[in-house]
C-alpha positions in Angstrom: 67.4 140.6 117.4 66.9 137.5 115.2 66.9 139.7 112.1 70.2 141.3 113.2 71.8 137.8 113.7 70.6 136.7 110.3 72.0 139.8 108.7 75.4 139.3 110.4 75.6 135.7 109.3 74.7 136.7 105.7 77.3 139.4 105.6 79.9 137.1 107.0 79.2 134.4 104.4 79.2 137.0 101.6 82.5 138.5 102.8 84.0 135.0 102.8 82.8 134.3 99.3 84.2 137.7 98.0 87.5 137.0 99.7 87.8 133.6 98.0 86.9 135.0 94.6 89.5 137.8 95.0 92.1 135.2 95.8 91.4 133.3 92.5 89.0 130.6 93.9 86.0 129.3 91.9 82.9 127.5 93.1 82.2 123.9 92.4 81.0 120.6 94.0 82.7 117.4 95.2 81.8 113.8 95.7 83.9 110.8 96.3 84.6 107.3 94.9 87.1 104.4 95.0 86.6 103.0 98.5 88.0 103.9 101.9 91.6 103.1 100.8 91.3 104.8 97.5 92.2 101.6 95.6 89.3 102.0 93.2 90.8 105.2 91.8 93.8 103.5 90.3 94.0 103.6 86.5 91.6 106.0 84.9 91.3 108.3 81.8 94.8 109.8 82.2 96.4 106.4 81.7 98.6 106.6 84.9 97.7 103.0 85.9 99.1 102.6 89.5 98.9 106.1 90.9 101.5 105.4 93.6 104.0 104.2 91.0 103.2 107.3 88.8 104.0 109.6 91.8 100.4 110.8 92.6 99.2 108.6 95.5 95.7 108.6 96.9 95.1 112.4 96.9 93.6 112.4 93.5 90.3 113.3 91.7 88.3 112.6 88.6 87.3 115.9 86.9 84.1 116.7 85.2 84.3 117.3 81.4 84.4 121.0 82.0 87.6 120.7 84.0 89.1 117.6 82.3 89.5 119.5 79.0 89.9 116.3 76.9 92.8 115.2 79.0 94.8 118.4 78.9 94.3 118.8 82.7 95.8 115.4 83.5 98.4 115.8 86.2 97.3 119.3 87.3 96.9 120.1 91.0 93.9 121.7 92.6 93.5 123.1 96.1 90.0 122.4 97.3 88.2 123.7 100.4 84.7 123.0 101.5 82.4 126.0 101.2 80.3 126.5 104.4 78.5 129.5 103.0 76.5 127.5 100.5 73.7 125.0 100.8 75.2 121.7 102.1 77.9 123.6 103.8 76.9 122.2 107.2 78.6 119.0 106.1 82.0 120.7 105.7 84.8 120.0 108.1 85.7 123.6 108.9 89.2 125.0 108.3 90.3 122.1 106.2 91.6 122.1 102.6 93.5 119.6 100.5 95.4 119.5 97.2 94.5 116.7 94.7 95.9 115.7 91.4 93.7 115.2 88.3 94.0 111.6 87.3 90.7 110.6 85.8 87.5 111.8 84.1 84.1 111.9 85.8 81.8 111.5 82.7 78.3 112.8 82.5 75.5 110.5 83.6 72.7 111.3 81.1 70.3 109.1 83.1 70.2 112.1 85.4 69.0 115.6 84.7 71.6 117.7 82.8 74.1 114.8 83.0 74.3 114.8 86.8 77.0 116.4 88.9 79.6 115.8 86.1 77.4 117.1 83.4 78.5 119.7 80.8 79.3 123.1 82.3 79.6 121.9 85.9 82.9 122.2 87.6 82.9 119.0 89.8 85.5 116.9 91.5 84.9 113.2 92.2 87.7 112.8 94.7 89.2 109.7 96.3 87.4 108.9 99.5 90.4 109.5 101.7 91.0 113.0 100.2 87.3 113.9 100.3 86.9 112.9 104.0 89.6 115.5 104.8 87.1 118.2 103.9 83.6 116.7 104.2 81.5 114.5 106.4 81.2 110.9 104.9 77.4 110.6 105.4 76.8 113.8 103.2 78.1 112.3 100.0 78.5 115.7 98.3 79.6 119.1 99.5 79.9 122.6 97.9 83.6 123.6 97.4 85.8 126.4 96.3 88.8 125.4 94.2 91.9 126.8 92.5 94.6 125.4 90.4 98.0 125.4 92.2 101.5 124.4 91.4 102.3 120.7 91.9 105.0 119.5 94.2 106.5 116.1 93.2 109.1 113.7 94.6 111.8 112.8 92.0 111.8 113.5 88.3 109.5 113.2 85.3 108.7 109.6 84.3 108.1 108.1 80.8 106.0 105.0 80.4 106.5 103.3 77.0 103.8 101.6 75.0 102.7 101.2 71.4 103.9 98.9 68.6 106.8 98.5 66.2 105.5 101.4 64.1 103.8 103.6 66.7 105.1 105.0 70.0 102.8 105.9 72.9 104.3 107.6 75.9 102.6 108.2 79.2 104.2 111.3 80.8 104.0 111.2 84.6 105.0 113.0 87.8 105.3 116.5 86.4 105.8 119.2 89.0 105.0 122.9 88.4 101.9 123.2 86.2 101.6 119.3 86.4 100.6 118.8 82.8 102.1 118.6 79.3 101.5 121.2 76.7 103.8 119.9 73.9 106.3 117.1 73.4 108.9 115.8 71.0 110.8 112.5 70.8 114.2 111.7 69.3 115.7 108.3 68.5 119.4 107.6 68.2 118.9 107.5 64.4 116.3 110.3 64.0 115.9 114.0 64.5 113.3 115.5 66.7 109.8 114.2 66.0 106.7 116.1 67.1 104.3 114.2 69.3 100.5 114.8 69.7 98.2 113.9 72.6 96.5 110.6 72.0 94.3 110.4 75.1 94.8 111.5 78.7 98.5 111.9 79.5 99.5 109.6 76.6 101.4 111.3 73.7 102.0 109.6 70.4 104.6 109.6 67.6 103.9 107.8 64.3 107.4 106.4 64.1 109.1 103.1 64.4 111.7 103.6 67.2 112.1 100.1 68.5 115.8 99.4 69.2 116.8 103.0 69.5 117.6 105.0 72.6 115.1 107.8 73.2 115.2 111.4 74.3 112.3 113.7 74.9 111.7 117.4 74.8 108.7 118.4 76.9 107.0 121.7 77.4 104.7 122.1 80.3 101.4 124.0 80.2 103.2 126.5 82.4 105.5 127.3 79.4 108.7 125.7 80.7 110.7 123.4 78.3 113.1 120.6 79.5 115.1 118.2 77.3 115.5 114.7 78.8 118.4 113.4 76.7 119.1 109.7 76.4 116.7 108.8 79.3 115.5 105.6 77.6 118.2 103.1 76.6 118.1 101.2 73.3 117.1 97.9 75.1 113.7 99.3 76.2 110.6 97.2 75.8 106.9 98.1 75.7 105.5 98.3 79.2 108.6 99.7 80.8 108.7 103.0 82.8 111.8 105.2 83.0 112.5 107.8 85.6 114.6 110.9 85.3 116.3 113.4 87.7 114.7 116.5 86.1 111.4 118.2 86.8 109.5 121.4 86.2 109.1 124.6 88.2 106.4 126.1 86.0 
């Protein structure tokens, strides 16, 4: 009888794993950081600074190097569910899942074997504590998960945070819906043609051009392949440190 019960449990767990894999889910692990209110997750390697102002809020996560992809994943959304079929699954809150935005990097800790949970080759999410507690029991500290990238839903339009210097423009691109992340970008001043931009770090894109005193337009292509032109969204009186909102956003 006990062998039959064990076999039934094994088959049930195996069936659940196969169903998740067929639906495009992948296995990983998740921990948490940033305190009970998530305030310690503000800022980070994507350059979003205040995550509420950037449109992301507290449901965010730092991604291991494997998932972070040198910043190309900044702004992407991931649906995460705790995996009760794997060791540690007893610490899952059954039936719960949550969508988080990638806003930071969880770097390897080479004081630990293989760089720890965020070491190379490991898909890991270091989630804000409020987001993590939606799927896992606080005392556990770490749980096995299944995850998949999903479309992002955002309130309002894309935002552009302006930084740099008189000869160098650095733009933090925030609040993208759809794929959530930037694949390519160009900027145009009142007195210039379109200038190609390149990723500097995180969600910050650069143009080696002096554009102070000019109104700015942007052409942004999401990693989902959709391109939108944001014409004349930054007035000529802009100053470094300002953030400008738009009324356009992505579907893909």
